[in-house]
N, C-alpha and C positions, 0 to 999 in steps of 0.2 A: 503493500500500499504505500509506503514511503519512498518507493523508487528511488534507491540511494546510490549515489556516486562517491566513491572515496577518492579524496585529493590529497597528495602528500606535497608540501612545499619543501623545496630544497634548494640552498644557495652555497657556493664554495667559500664566501668570506666567513671567517671566523677567527677572532682574535686569539682564542685560547687553544684551539686545535684547526690549524689551517687545512682546507681540502676535506673536512670532515665527512661529507657524504661520500666521499670515495675511499674513505679508509677501510683496509680489509679487515672483515670480520669472518672468520671461519671459512675462507675461499671466496667470499663475494664482498663486493663494495656494500657499505652500511646502508646506503639507499636501496639497494636491491633486498638486504635483510628485512628493512622495513615494509617494501612492497609484498615480500612473501607473508608477513605477519597480516597485513590487510587483505590480501587475498585469502588467507585461512580463515578470517572473520565471516567470509561467504555472504555479504550483505550487498555486493553489487560490483560494478567494474571498478578498476583502481587505475588512476592516473597521477603521475608525477608532474608537479608544476616546477620547472627547473629554471635556474636564472641563466644558464648557458648551455651550449651543446655538449660539453663535456660530461655533465650529469646526464643529460638526455640520452647520449649514446651509450653509456653504461647501462641505463634502463632498458633501453631498446636491445642491447646485447644479449640481455636476460629474458628476452620476450615480453617486456612490459611496454606501456604506452607513456609518452611524455611530451609536454608541450613546453616550448621554450618562451619564458616571459622576460619582460623588461628588468635587467638586473638591478635597476634603481628603484624598483617598488619599495615603499616604505615598510610594508610588513608582510608576514605569511598570509595574513586574510586578503590583503590586496592581491597577493600572488595567486592565490586560489580563485579569487573572482576572476581575475585576467583570463587564468587558463580556462576556466568554466566557460567564459564568453567565447573563446576560440575553439574549444573542443565540442560544445553544445550549443551553438546558437539557436538550435530549434527549440530548446527547453524541454528536453525529454526528461531530464532528472530534476525531481523536485526537492530533493534532500541532498545536502552536501556534507559529507564528514570530513572533517580536518584532521588528519593523523599526522603529528609532527615527524620530520625527516630524521630526527636523532633518538628515535624509540625502537632499536632493533630488536629487543627483547619483549615487546608488549605483548601481553596475552590478547590473542584475538577475541576471547570473551569480552575483554574490556572494550574494545572497538565497538561490538554488538551492542554492549550495555549503553553506549552513548545515545542510541536510538531510542531507547525506551521511553523517556520523557516526551518525545514527540507525538506520542499516542494521544496526548491532551492537545486539542486543537488550539488552545490559547497560548501555547508555548512557542516563542520564536526561535530560541537557541537552547540546546542542552549540552551539558558538559559533565565532568566526572570530579569526584572527590573521593578520598579514602580517611578514616579516623585515623588521627595523630596517635601513635603508640609510644613514640620516643620522646620523652620529656623534653630534650634539647630542641626539639623542632617546634615547640609550642612558642619559643621566643625568637626563632631564627627568622630574620627578614627575608631570607631567600626562600623560605617556604611560604607560599602564598596560602592564605586561609579563605575559604568558602564560608560565608555567614548567611544562614538563610532560616526560613520556617520550616519545620518538619512537615511533610505531607504525607509520609509514611515512613517505615523502618528503613528503607532504602532510598528515600528521596527528599530533596529540600527544594523549597522556592527560594532562590538567591535573592538576597535583599543587598549584599555589598561583598567584596573581595578586598582584601587586605594584606599587607605584609605584616601589620601589627598583630599582637596576641589578642584575638577576639573570637566569639564575644567574651565578655568578662564573667567571672564566676564559676561555679562548679559545672562540670560536664564535659562532652566531647567537643574536640576541636577537629576541623576538617582541612585536611592537606589537599588543595585544589590540583587537578591534573589538567594540563592544557590541551585536552582533545574535545574538539566541538563536532556538534550536528547541528547544522542551520537548516532552516527551511530556505529554499532558493531566493524568495523575496525578501527574508530577513537578512541575508548575507548581502544581497544588493544594497539594501537600506543601509546597513551597517557601514561599508565601505565608502558610502557617499557622504557620510557624516564627518565633520571635522573632529580632530582630537578634542576630548572634553577636559574640564579642568581637573576632576579627580583622577581621570585617566593619566593625565600629564603628572600630577603630584604622585601618586603611587606607581607610576610606570607599570599599569596593567590596563591592557587594551580592552578587556571585557567591560570595564567600568563605563566605557562610551555607550554600549548598549543599555546598561541599566539607567544611566543619566537620560537617555533618550525615551526612556520609558518602556523599552522593550523587555519581555519576560524571559529570564533564564532559569531553568530547572535544572538540578545537580542530582545525578545518579550516584549512589554510594557504592563503591567497589571495595575489594579486599585489601588491594595493594597499589602502591605508586609505582609506576614502571621506572626502569633505569633511563634517565636521560643522559645522553654522551655529550659531556661539555668538556672534558679535559682527558689527558693521556690515561689517567687512572680508570676513569669509566670506561674508556675503550677496552683496557684489559679485562675488566670486570664483565662487560658485554660478550667478550670473547670465551671467558670462562663459563659464562651462563649457557651459551649455545652450545658449546663444547659438551656440557653436561647433558643437554636435551638430547644429544645425538646418542648417549650410552644406552 
């Protein structure tokens, strides 16, 4: 019913890990490993939105589809919107799932879970979070917290996202996972909006949608996927995928 297309934004520029999408993980470039996990979710076709031919060529060599987008686009959301317009000008796909290109070990079930909140017609954007279990993450500004009203044991209606420790008081805190499912019209509306005041202050793009009155619901999953940002993360990803081969 949701007629989904998975789009993976990928760019070569990275200050901490240059050429990150092409880093070898268990015999394949990282972007190809992400492509495989997205395909394993089995929710629809998978497209890579690349910032240049080098990434696109690696994807195509692995049998995937890629669109080359302007390398100067300001965000992954802008990149997936541009790729979508190029790949699907007829509007065949009503739902766009944005899987970050640095999640080579993500559980395909988590990708599927991002679609669940869109069963509610009033939801514009769906995303994921996991309960924080490590005490140090509660105060870590690099761990974005999703703050929302509980709708069920596994879902929140998002009220805010923050790098601060929130909400105050006893109870669970939720680690936001930057994987999104957009209704197509919501994605187009979102990228047409200017950056908002709170978005710029917190450096969190999703606040632009909330400030514009868009509804974001959060599906609660069990674990936070490993994002590859540095050399140590790359080694951990290799170890995880090697273990899965056993």
